[in-house]
FIVO-539803 format. One record per residue: residue number from 1; residue in three letters; x, y, z of N, C-alpha, C in turn. Coordinates in pm, 1 decimal, padded with zeros to 6 digits. Example, Ala and Ser with C-alpha at 12.3 -4.5 7.8 and 13.67 -1.06 7.14 Angstrom:
<nodes>
+-----+--------+----------+----------+----------+----------+----------+----------+----------+----------+----------+
: num : residu :       nX :       nY :       nZ :      caX :      caY :      caZ :       cX :       cY :       cZ :
+-----+--------+----------+----------+----------+----------+----------+----------+----------+----------+----------+
:   1 :    ALA :  01319.0 : -00569.0 :  00780.0 :  01230.0 : -00450.0 :  00780.0 :  01320.0 : -00330.0 :  00780.0 :
:   2 :    SER :  01285.0 : -00225.0 :  00708.0 :  01367.0 : -00106.0 :  00714.0 :  01290.0 :  00003.0 :  00787.0 :
+-----+--------+----------+----------+----------+----------+----------+----------+----------+----------+----------+
</nodes>
This chain:
<nodes>
+-----+--------+----------+----------+----------+----------+----------+----------+----------+----------+----------+
: num : residu :       nX :       nY :       nZ :      caX :      caY :      caZ :       cX :       cY :       cZ :
+-----+--------+----------+----------+----------+----------+----------+----------+----------+----------+----------+
:   1 :    UNK :  08930.2 :  10548.4 :  08544.6 :  08863.9 :  10443.0 :  08469.9 :  08959.8 :  10327.4 :  08445.3 :
:   2 :    UNK :  09083.8 :  10360.9 :  08417.5 :  09183.1 :  10256.5 :  08391.3 :  09202.1 :  10166.8 :  08512.8 :
:   3 :    UNK :  09203.4 :  10226.0 :  08631.0 :  09221.8 :  10148.3 :  08753.4 :  09102.1 :  10056.6 :  08777.0 :
:   4 :    UNK :  08981.5 :  10107.6 :  08760.8 :  08862.1 :  10025.6 :  08781.1 :  08859.8 :  09908.4 :  08683.8 :
:   5 :    UNK :  08891.9 :  09933.6 :  08558.4 :  08890.9 :  09826.3 :  08458.9 :  09001.4 :  09724.2 :  08485.9 :
:   6 :    UNK :  09117.2 :  09771.1 :  08530.2 :  09226.0 :  09678.4 :  08563.3 :  09185.7 :  09588.6 :  08679.2 :
:   7 :    UNK :  09121.3 :  09644.4 :  08780.1 :  09075.5 :  09563.1 :  08892.4 :  08968.2 :  09464.3 :  08849.1 :
:   8 :    UNK :  08880.9 :  09506.4 :  08758.8 :  08776.4 :  09416.3 :  08709.1 :  08839.3 :  09299.7 :  08632.4 :
:   9 :    UNK :  08946.3 :  09327.6 :  08558.6 :  09012.0 :  09224.1 :  08477.9 :  09101.5 :  09132.4 :  08561.0 :
:  10 :    UNK :  09177.7 :  09189.6 :  08652.7 :  09282.3 :  09115.0 :  08723.1 :  09249.4 :  09077.7 :  08866.3 :
:  11 :    UNK :  09147.3 :  09138.2 :  08923.0 :  09118.9 :  09114.8 :  09064.2 :  09202.6 :  09206.5 :  09150.6 :
:  12 :    UNK :  09231.8 :  09168.3 :  09272.7 :  09305.2 :  09252.6 :  09366.9 :  09446.8 :  09279.6 :  09316.3 :
:  13 :    UNK :  09492.2 :  09402.4 :  09342.2 :  09626.3 :  09443.8 :  09299.7 :  09690.2 :  09524.3 :  09412.4 :
:  14 :    UNK :  09823.2 :  09533.4 :  09409.1 :  09891.9 :  09616.3 :  09507.9 :  09932.3 :  09749.8 :  09444.8 :
:  15 :    UNK :  09986.7 :  09839.2 :  09525.6 :  10019.8 :  09974.2 :  09480.2 :  10120.0 :  09972.6 :  09363.9 :
:  16 :    UNK :  10220.6 :  09887.9 :  09371.6 :  10323.4 :  09882.8 :  09267.3 :  10263.3 :  09845.0 :  09132.5 :
:  17 :    UNK :  10169.0 :  09753.5 :  09132.1 :  10102.1 :  09715.6 :  09007.2 :  10026.2 :  09834.3 :  08948.6 :
:  18 :    UNK :  09961.8 :  09911.9 :  09034.7 :  09891.4 :  10031.1 :  08988.4 :  09988.3 :  10136.2 :  08938.0 :
:  19 :    UNK :  10101.2 :  10150.2 :  09005.8 :  10200.9 :  10249.7 :  08964.7 :  10250.8 :  10219.9 :  08823.9 :
:  20 :    UNK :  10268.5 :  10093.4 :  08791.2 :  10308.3 :  10055.7 :  08655.0 :  10199.9 :  10093.9 :  08554.2 :
:  21 :    UNK :  10076.5 :  10082.9 :  08595.4 :  09963.0 :  10112.3 :  08508.6 :  09944.8 :  10263.1 :  08488.0 :
:  22 :    UNK :  09957.6 :  10339.9 :  08595.0 :  09930.7 :  10483.8 :  08591.0 :  10055.5 :  10563.9 :  08558.7 :
:  23 :    UNK :  10167.3 :  10526.7 :  08616.6 :  10292.8 :  10597.4 :  08590.6 :  10347.7 :  10667.8 :  08712.9 :
:  24 :    UNK :  10287.4 :  10775.5 :  08752.9 :  10336.3 :  10856.8 :  08863.2 :  10287.1 :  10803.5 :  08997.4 :
:  25 :    UNK :  10377.3 :  10788.7 :  09095.7 :  10333.2 :  10743.0 :  09228.5 :  10236.4 :  10841.6 :  09293.7 :
:  26 :    UNK :  10257.6 :  10971.0 :  09271.5 :  10169.1 :  11071.7 :  09330.0 :  10029.3 :  11061.3 :  09270.7 :
:  27 :    UNK :  10021.3 :  11048.0 :  09138.5 :  09892.5 :  11035.1 :  09071.0 :  09823.8 :  10905.5 :  09111.9 :
:  28 :    UNK :  09900.1 :  10798.3 :  09119.9 :  09845.0 :  10669.0 :  09160.1 :  09784.5 :  10677.8 :  09299.4 :
:  29 :    UNK :  09858.8 :  10734.9 :  09392.0 :  09811.8 :  10748.6 :  09530.0 :  09685.2 :  10833.8 :  09536.0 :
:  30 :    UNK :  09684.3 :  10942.8 :  09463.3 :  09569.1 :  11031.6 :  09461.1 :  09445.3 :  10962.4 :  09403.0 :
:  31 :    UNK :  09463.4 :  10891.8 :  09292.6 :  09352.0 :  10819.6 :  09229.4 :  09295.8 :  10713.0 :  09322.5 :
:  32 :    UNK :  09383.3 :  10633.5 :  09382.2 :  09337.3 :  10527.7 :  09472.0 :  09265.0 :  10584.9 :  09593.4 :
:  33 :    UNK :  09317.3 :  10692.2 :  09648.2 :  09253.4 :  10756.1 :  09764.3 :  09112.5 :  10803.9 :  09727.2 :
:  34 :    UNK :  09098.8 :  10862.2 :  09608.9 :  08967.8 :  10908.5 :  09562.9 :  08870.1 :  10795.0 :  09539.5 :
:  35 :    UNK :  08918.3 :  10685.7 :  09480.5 :  08832.3 :  10570.8 :  09453.4 :  08788.7 :  10501.3 :  09582.1 :
:  36 :    UNK :  08878.5 :  10494.4 :  09679.1 :  08843.0 :  10437.4 :  09810.1 :  08740.0 :  10527.0 :  09877.8 :
:  37 :    UNK :  08762.1 :  10657.5 :  09872.5 :  08670.0 :  10753.0 :  09933.2 :  08531.4 :  10750.0 :  09870.0 :
:  38 :    UNK :  08526.1 :  10721.2 :  09740.0 :  08398.6 :  10714.9 :  09668.5 :  08327.9 :  10581.0 :  09688.3 :
:  39 :    UNK :  08394.7 :  10488.2 :  09754.7 :  08333.4 :  10357.6 :  09779.9 :  08339.7 :  10263.0 :  09660.9 :
:  40 :    UNK :  08429.7 :  10290.9 :  09566.2 :  08442.9 :  10205.3 :  09448.6 :  08552.0 :  10099.4 :  09465.3 :
:  41 :    UNK :  08650.0 :  10130.0 :  09549.1 :  08763.5 :  10039.9 :  09571.4 :  08780.0 :  10017.5 :  09720.8 :
:  42 :    UNK :  08813.4 :  09895.2 :  09756.3 :  08836.0 :  09854.8 :  09896.2 :  08987.1 :  09842.8 :  09918.6 :
:  43 :    UNK :  09035.0 :  09901.7 :  10026.4 :  09176.1 :  09892.9 :  10063.7 :  09187.9 :  09793.6 :  10177.6 :
:  44 :    UNK :  09268.8 :  09690.1 :  10156.7 :  09285.4 :  09585.9 :  10257.9 :  09432.0 :  09575.9 :  10298.4 :
:  45 :    UNK :  09458.4 :  09594.0 :  10426.1 :  09594.5 :  09580.0 :  10477.8 :  09614.0 :  09434.4 :  10514.8 :
:  46 :    UNK :  09714.2 :  09372.1 :  10454.6 :  09740.8 :  09230.6 :  10474.9 :  09809.1 :  09207.9 :  10609.5 :
:  47 :    UNK :  09781.6 :  09095.0 :  10667.6 :  09839.2 :  09060.3 :  10797.5 :  09970.8 :  08985.3 :  10778.8 :
:  48 :    UNK :  10057.1 :  09040.3 :  10694.5 :  10187.5 :  08977.5 :  10674.7 :  10296.4 :  09063.2 :  10739.8 :
:  49 :    UNK :  10416.0 :  09020.0 :  10727.9 :  10529.0 :  09086.8 :  10791.7 :  10544.0 :  09231.7 :  10745.7 :
:  50 :    UNK :  10515.8 :  09256.5 :  10618.8 :  10537.9 :  09389.1 :  10562.0 :  10412.9 :  09475.8 :  10560.9 :
:  51 :    UNK :  10301.2 :  09423.8 :  10611.1 :  10173.5 :  09494.8 :  10613.4 :  10141.6 :  09552.5 :  10475.5 :
:  52 :    UNK :  10156.0 :  09467.4 :  10375.3 :  10127.8 :  09510.1 :  10239.0 :  09979.9 :  09542.5 :  10222.7 :
:  53 :    UNK :  09949.5 :  09621.7 :  10122.8 :  09812.9 :  09667.6 :  10098.2 :  09766.7 :  09615.7 :  09962.5 :
:  54 :    UNK :  09645.7 :  09562.7 :  09959.1 :  09583.6 :  09516.4 :  09835.0 :  09457.2 :  09596.9 :  09812.8 :
:  55 :    UNK :  09429.6 :  09625.4 :  09689.1 :  09309.4 :  09699.8 :  09652.2 :  09221.5 :  09609.6 :  09567.3 :
:  56 :    UNK :  09091.4 :  09616.0 :  09590.4 :  08996.3 :  09537.6 :  09512.1 :  08868.6 :  09618.7 :  09494.3 :
:  57 :    UNK :  08787.6 :  09576.9 :  09399.9 :  08662.7 :  09646.9 :  09373.0 :  08556.7 :  09614.1 :  09477.4 :
:  58 :    UNK :  08478.5 :  09712.1 :  09512.4 :  08359.1 :  09688.4 :  09592.0 :  08248.4 :  09647.6 :  09493.8 :
:  59 :    UNK :  08132.4 :  09611.3 :  09543.9 :  08020.5 :  09579.8 :  09454.8 :  07986.3 :  09699.4 :  09366.7 :
:  60 :    UNK :  07985.9 :  09816.0 :  09427.1 :  07958.7 :  09939.0 :  09352.4 :  08064.3 :  09961.6 :  09244.0 :
:  61 :    UNK :  08189.9 :  09939.4 :  09278.0 :  08298.4 :  09953.9 :  09181.0 :  08285.0 :  09855.6 :  09066.0 :
:  62 :    UNK :  08241.8 :  09734.9 :  09094.3 :  08220.1 :  09634.2 :  08989.2 :  08111.8 :  09679.6 :  08892.0 :
:  63 :    UNK :  08005.8 :  09737.3 :  08944.2 :  07898.0 :  09786.3 :  08857.5 :  07946.3 :  09900.8 :  08769.3 :
:  64 :    UNK :  08025.7 :  09991.6 :  08826.2 :  08078.6 :  10104.2 :  08748.7 :  08175.5 :  10053.5 :  08641.5 :
:  65 :    UNK :  08261.3 :  09958.3 :  08675.8 :  08354.9 :  09902.3 :  08578.1 :  08280.1 :  09835.5 :  08462.9 :
:  66 :    UNK :  08170.9 :  09768.9 :  08494.8 :  08089.6 :  09705.4 :  08390.6 :  08029.6 :  09811.9 :  08298.2 :
:  67 :    UNK :  07982.4 :  09921.6 :  08355.3 :  07929.0 :  10031.6 :  08274.6 :  08036.3 :  10090.6 :  08182.2 :
:  68 :    UNK :  08156.0 :  10106.5 :  08234.7 :  08267.4 :  10159.5 :  08154.9 :  08296.2 :  10066.2 :  08037.7 :
:  69 :    UNK :  08301.6 :  09937.4 :  08064.1 :  08326.6 :  09839.0 :  07957.3 :  08217.8 :  09845.4 :  07850.6 :
:  70 :    UNK :  08092.9 :  09858.5 :  07892.5 :  07982.7 :  09868.8 :  07795.8 :  07993.8 :  09995.3 :  07712.0 :
:  71 :    UNK :  08035.8 :  10105.4 :  07773.1 :  08056.6 :  10228.9 :  07698.6 :  08169.7 :  10213.8 :  07596.5 :
:  72 :    UNK :  08277.4 :  10146.6 :  07636.5 :  08389.8 :  10124.2 :  07545.2 :  08345.0 :  10043.3 :  07423.4 :
:  73 :    UNK :  08261.0 :  09943.2 :  07445.7 :  08211.5 :  09861.1 :  07335.6 :  08122.6 :  09941.2 :  07242.0 :
:  74 :    UNK :  08044.9 :  10034.4 :  07298.7 :  07951.9 :  10114.5 :  07218.4 :  08025.8 :  10215.7 :  07130.4 :
:  75 :    UNK :  08145.1 :  10254.1 :  07170.4 :  08220.3 :  10351.9 :  07091.6 :  08296.9 :  10284.8 :  06985.8 :
+-----+--------+----------+----------+----------+----------+----------+----------+----------+----------+----------+
</nodes>
């Protein structure tokens, strides 16, 4: 949930930004892989020298993030 909300707030992010948010590189990698597999997050490999990777929300991910925010407000 934290990753989806961070993407909704900040837009596309790279792995290092997520690692700061989550903490463990293993947990971060696992979470991102699951979110990509569920169709909530899009993984984009950049066409730069280092082939960096950016993650962003899909339309489905945006809807889920909005639902999470509404739940947070209700609590």
